[in-house]
N, C-alpha and C positions, 0 to 999 in steps of 0.2 A: 608741944609741936604746933598746935594751931596758932598760938601767939607768935611764934617765930616765923611762920609762913606769912602772916599778916604784917609783921614788922618788916620783913623783907619786901613785901609788896609796897609798903608805904615809905620805904627808904629810897634814896636816890639810886643806889646801885644794888643793894641787897645786904645780907648779914652773914657772919661767920659763925658756924656751929662747931664746937670742939667735941670730938668723940674718939674712942679707941676702936670703934668698929664702923668704918665708913659704909660698907655695904648694908649692914643692918639699919643704920640711920637713914640711908637713902630709901630703903624699902619702907620704913615707917613713915617717912615724909610723903612718899608717893601714895601710900595707902591712905594717909590722913587727908591728903589733897583730893583724892578720888572720892572718899566718903563725904567730904564737905560739898562737893559738886559745885563749887563757886568758879565760874568761868574766868573771873578776874585773876585767879591764881595760876591760870594756864601760861602766863608770861614768865613764870619762875622756872629756873633750871637748877638742878643740883649738880655741883661740880666739885670734884676732889681737888684740893689745892695742889698745884704742881711743885710747891716748895715745902709743904708740911702735910704729911700723910695723916695727921690727926685733925685736919680742918676740912669741914664740908662747907662749901660756899653755896648759899642760897641766893642766886643772882637773877636779875632780870635779863631775859633774852633780848638781844639787839634786833632791830628791824633791818631786813635786808636792804631796804631802800635808803638807809641812813648813810651819810658820808662822814668821815672823820674830820 
């Protein structure tokens, strides 16, 4: 879990985590992030894939002031 969070942090957009229990995986990732207490990880968001219910995306949050 820790390695995946830091892999997502250092990748351009994030990483994909395959799981059969999205809610449990989210809970574990959020708990791990909280225990680490690293503010750098606050930019990560956990998102269920809209096209594959077995994929949890660990992605970087966009900044509100960015333009496309």
